N, C-alpha and C positions, 0 to 999 in steps of 0.2 A: 507707053504702049499698053500697060495694064489698065490704066485709068480710062483710056479710049475704049478698050474692050468692055469694061464694066459699063460705060455709058451706052455703048451699042446694045448691050444686053438689057439695060434699063429701058431704053427706047423701044425695043421689040416687046418687052413685057407689058408696056402700056397698051399695046394693041390686042392683048389677050381678052377673050370674052369672059374668062373665069379667073379665079385666084390661083389656079394650078396650071402649070405649064402644059400646053397642048400635047406635047410629046409624052409627058408623064401620064396625062389623061388617057391617051391611046393605049399605053401599056396597062393601066389599071382596068380599062374596059375590056381588053383582051383577056386579062387574068380573071376578071369577074365572069366572063362568058365561059371560060374553061372550068371555073369553079362549079358550074352546073353539072359537070361530069363526075364530081366527087361526092362520096357519101361519108359524112362525119358520124362517128360514134363517140358519144361522151362517156369518158371513164369516170371522172369526177369533176369538180368545179374547174380544175386547171388543166386536165389532161384529155386529149382527144386522139382517137385513131382515125386517120383519114384514108379511105380506100378509093384510089383513083382507078382509071381504066387500065393502067399498066403497072401500077405499083401502089404501095401503102406506106404511110408515115405515121409516126407518133409525135404529137405536138404538145409541148408543155408551155402554156400561156404565162405562168408565173415566172418562169426562167427565160422566156422568150427564146426557146430553143426547139428545134425540130430534128428528127432523125435524118432529114435531107441535109442538115447542117447549114442551110442558107441563112437562118436566123442567127446562127453563131457568128456570122460575118457582119450583118447589119439588119436592122428591123425593117428598113425601107424596101428591101428586096423581097417583096411578097410574091409568092407563087399562087397558083390557083387553089391549092389546098388551104393556104393561110387565108386567102380572100374568102373562102367558103366559111371558115370558122368565124371570121369577123362579120360576115353577113348574117350570121345567126342571131347576133345581138345578145342581150343578157337574159 
């Protein structure tokens, strides 16, 4: 049963137009669009304060943590604030 499910997933992945799952791409695009509503303020090389339309957060890139605590769970769960920081580049 498990092997059959893995094969079905592999077969569906071969139809993708990109290397990233389309559902994940939709989530990333939505978060990037919402990142435009946020204003980052750089504190130092590793710390940012993000002011959103309804709230604000402090992000520590070196520790991969944020006051919203989402990065404390996983790095892959990026919110619009995190996407805005990553879009700034170096």
